[in-house]
N, C-alpha and C positions, 0 to 999 in steps of 0.2 A: 571392487573383485578382489577376492584374495584368490592367490595363483598359488595354489600348495599340494601336496598330497592328498592332504580329503579331497579334492577338486577331481583328481582322477578318478578317483571311488565314485564321485557324484556321476561324471558327464563320459567317464571310457568306459569300453567292456572291457567284461574283465577276466579276457586270455594271458595277461603280466600282472606281474606283482611289483614295481618297481620299488626303487630304495626311496623314503624317506628324503633324499637327497636331491635338490635340485642345479644341477649346473648352468651357469645362465652366462658364462665367459670362460675361451680360454684361450692359450698362446702356447706354441709348443707341445712340450709334455704335461701341461700344468692346466687345469682346470679350475674355477670360483664357483661355485653354491653361492644361492640366494643371501645369505649371513656371510659370505667374504670369505669361507673358508678354504682352503687350498688344498688341491687334490693334485699328485703326481699319478697321471695316466698312461698305466700298463696295461691295460684293455683296448686301446684305439677304436672304442666301435664295434668291436668285437674284427679286427685285423681289416679295418674301415678307413681309417686316419692312418694313412699313409705316411704324410706329412705332418702328422701331429694336427693341431688347433690353428686357423688362421693364419694357415703359411701364405707370404705374399705372394708367390708365383700364382697359387687358387684363386685368393681376392682378389689380384688383380684381373684374373681371366673371366671373373664373375663381371666384375665392373664393366669391364669391357664390352662383352660380349649381352650384358643385358641392357647397354644404350644402343644394341645394333638389332638384333633380332632374338628371340625367345624360341617362338615353336611356331610350326608350317604344314604341320601332319606330312604322312609320307606320299600324298600326290606332287608334291616337291622335293627335293634333296636341299641339303647344306653346304655350305663350305667348313665349317668345322666336323660336321659328320664323314667328309671327304676326307679331309687332312686326316682325321684319327682312325679312319679303315687303311688308310694307307701306310701310316706309321705301325699298324698293328702288323698287319701283312707284311710291311717289310723287315720286324722283328723277328717274325717265326715263321713257322711251318705253311701256313695256312696265305691262300689267296681271295677268300670271301670274306665279307664280315656280314652280320645281322645283329643289330643294335635293338636293344631291352630296356628294361627300367631297374633288372633289377639279378640277382644271381638264379633265382628261382625260374623267372621268367629265361632266362639264355640258358636254362636244364631244361625247361619244357619245350622250347624249339629245338635241343639237339636230339631230346627224345624223339620229336615230332617228323625230324628230319632221318631220322636213322631209321623208322618204322617202313615211312614213304621212300627213302633208297631202296632198303629190302625187298618193299612189296612192288616196287617199278621194276628192279632191277634182276629180281630172281622169282619170287614168287605170294601168294598171299599167307601162305601159311608158315611163310621167315618172319615171325614178328616177337619171337622172344628176346628179352631183357635181361640179361643175368648182373645184378649188384650185388653188394657185400653189407653182409650183418653189420650194423653201426655205423653204416653209412650215412651221410647227410648230402639232400640234393633242393631241399627246398619245401616250401609249404602247400603249392600248389596241388590239387587232388593227385595229380600224373607223378609229379617230384616228390612227394612225400612217401606213395607207395612204393617206388622204386630206392627211394634211401633206406636203410637196413633198422630202421627201428619204430616195431610197429604200433607202440604207443602211440607217434604222432600220428598215426594215418587210421587207427582203429575208431567204431563208432561213428561212421559217416555214411555206413550202407556198402553197398557193395562197390568194391576197389578196380581200378583198370587191370585187365587180365595179361597173363604171360608174363610175370615176374618172377623170377627165382633169385634167393640171396643164398650166397654162401659165405665162410669165414675167409676176411681177408687175410693174404699171405697164405693161404691155400693153396697152392697149382694144385698138388694131387687132386681134389676134391672138384675144383675147375676145370681139369682139364677132361674131367668124367662127364660133367655137367653139360660144357660147352657142344652145338652139334651144328649141323647145316641150316637147324631150324631157327638160331641165335642168329638175329639180326644186329644189337649192340651187347656191347658191354662198356657198363658206366662208372665211374670209379673216381677215387681221391688219389692223386699221387703223394699223397700226406694223409691218413684221419684226420681231421678238424675235431669235431662235435664227438665223434667217437672215442676220445682218449689220447690226440695227439699220438699216431702210430704210423711209423716210418714204415714203407714198403720195403722187402727183401728183394734186393737186384735181380734176382734170381726166378722172382715171383711176377716181378713186375714183365721181364723181358717174354718170361711163359707166356703170359697172358698176351703180347702182341702178336709172338709167333702164334698162338692156335686160334687167334681171332683172325689172321692173316689166311690159317687155313680152313677155316671154316666159313670165309668173306664175311666176317662179322666185324661191323664199325667199332675201334676202340674210342671212347669219349672219354676223355679226364676233366674231371671237375673241378677247376682251378679257381672256384671262386674265392677261396681262402688263399690258398699258396700263390694266387697270381699277382703278377704286378710287382714283385721285390721280394717278396714275405721268404723265400727260402734262402735268398740270396742270389739266387739267379733269376732272369726276367722272368721266366715261368717253370715253376717244377721239371717240367719235362725234360727241359734244357739240360738241367743236372743230370737227370738220368739216362740220358742219351734212349729215352725210349719216347719215339713222337707217336702221336693219337694221329687221329683220322677227324676227331673234333674236339674242341675245345672251348671252355667256356670259362668267362672271365667277369668278376664284377666288385663287390666292395670296393679296395684300394682302386679299382679303376676311376673312379671318380674321386679318389681320397674324401669323400665325404658328400658329394654331393651322387644321387640315384640315377647309377647306370649301368647296364649288362652287355655283355657280346656272348654271341657265338659266334667262332672263327673254324674255318674248315677249308678244303681244297674246291676246286672249277667244279670237277665231275660227281663229289658228293650235293656239292652247292644248287647245282644246276635242278635237283628233285625238289628246290621248293619253288615252283614255278609260279608265276603269277597269280596273288588271289589265296596261296595255300596257308600262308601263314601273315600276321600281323602285328605291328603294335602303333598304338594312337602317340603315345610320347615318345616311343624309342627313336631313339636315334634323332632328338630335337636339339636343338644349336645349342642352347645354352648346355645342358649338361657334357655335351661334346665340344665343347669349347672349354669346361673346365678338365674335363678328363685328359684332354689335349696337354695340359699345362702338367697334370699329375704324372702323365704316361713321360712327358721330356723331361721332368725333372726327377724321375726314378730312374729313368732306363739312361743312366750314365754309370762308368768304371768306380767315380766316387760312390756313389751313393749304395750300388750292389756289392762292391767289396766292403763298405762301409759295415753293410747287415752283417757280414761274417765277422768282422772285430767285435761288434756291439754281441750277437751271439754268446761268443767266449768271454764278454765282460759279463755277462748273467750268466752261464754256466758258472764261473770263478764265484761269484758271488752266492749263488744259489748253493752251491758244494760248501763253501765256507761257514753258512748258515746249518745247512743240513751237518756240519762235521761238530756243531754245536748241540742240535735240537734231535738227530736223527728222527726226520719225521718224513723223507723221501725215500721210495727204493731207489729212484732212477730220475733222472731228470732228461726226457726224450724230445724229440723233434728236429729242426734243421731252420737255421738262420733263425729271424725275432718269431717261431712259431713254436714257443715251446711250452711245455707243461712238467709237472713238478708231479710224481706217482706218491701216494701216500701209502705209506705202510704200517702193519701192525695196528695199533690200536686206533689209527687216525683214519682206517679205512673206511668212506664211506661220507667223508665228515668234508668234502673239498669248501663246501659252503661255508662250513667254518671260518673258514682263512679268508674267503671273500669277505667275508663281515667285520672280521679282525682288522683285516686290512684298511676298510672303508674307516673304521674308527680311528686310525692313525694315517689317514690323510692318502690313502694308495687305493687308485682303482686297479681291481683283477678281474679272470674269469675263473669260470672252472668248467671242465671239458667232460661232463657226466659225474658222477657223485665222487670219483676216486682221483680224479686229477686236476691242481691249480695251473691252470693257462694265462699264460703270458701272451700278447699282442700289441707291443707298441709300436709307434712310429717307430718307420725305419730311418729316421735321423734323429731320432734322441740322441742329447749329449750324452757324454759320459757321466756328466756333472749330475744331470738327471737319474740316470742309471743307478748312480752311486746314492744317491738321497731317498730314492724309490726300494731300493734292497733295503736300507738302514728301515725304514719304517715296514718294510716286510717281516724283518726280523722280530721286529717290535710285536706284529701279528702273529708271527711265529710263537713265540712267548708265551704271548695269551692265552692262544688255543694249548698250550703243552702244558701250562699251569693251571689252566680251569680247574 
């Protein structure tokens, strides 16, 4: 059997259009494809591979748990799930954890819990959900409708109702929209897919205060920002604004599929027995790997190292920009960074991604106007320098095209 890009077109549903490159091996921040060509990974599986590829702690956890027990269903609990839940609650504002398999599922649970909480505690009219334009919360029908990009939710028939979108960082409009009928506000504490947009501190504090005033729950989608990505364990800790519900996935498993919704005891009790569930959620294998990832990331060395690496990236990208003048700014926090394209390069983010791949570098985009970087949190200085050198060659290609 020829396992190549052509086979994808033959056997896979055409909702993706992947590169012709098929990686087969990874170590640290480097991967090798079927031909043996090397790439430096500044994409991190879209902020998933927080410890790079084949990290010993994750490999060992996978092997050890793989020889014990994989899956039980939620008729029984398991040790890795309980240990991971305890570590999550010890390290955050939360008291209770619900495990799922992905960020979308964690967000689905958060939204269902928020609606259930409001209806149980207040009244059946308190169902409005406020979210933000350019936000992204997953691809289930509920989460994709709450996400602020209609192109992803259009064309599937009637959408879930009572969802309203406003612009991120627009506190004035938000204050006019929120009311006692609002059950929840869902937001990313740094918009990822929408273009690497940081919240103004007055905005996020104002949202928190208005949620309290109107008895609305504040849900932070930390699927992309969580588990060290911004230099804090969770981004809310760097903002000094605490949500009522937080969702986490991506880096939580370091590459193994897992998601979690965390919240307080008072809110959690509204998901009574039988009101929600997941066959695979909280299975022992996923939780064992996630526990190893969490233990490795949740240390001063790694979290402080993220801030040091952020500066290396900013310095390197600024040096490239002084030569080629393609970015209006580099924005974001920690190792969730975006180069915003200017002038003649606006709308051409994919050109930079394609050119990077030709020079052995994996990057991302965030919309059509931002080149996004979400590398391993423990990427070495040497790998950063080598990757930036390759990115400079890619930028030169686009500029001189």
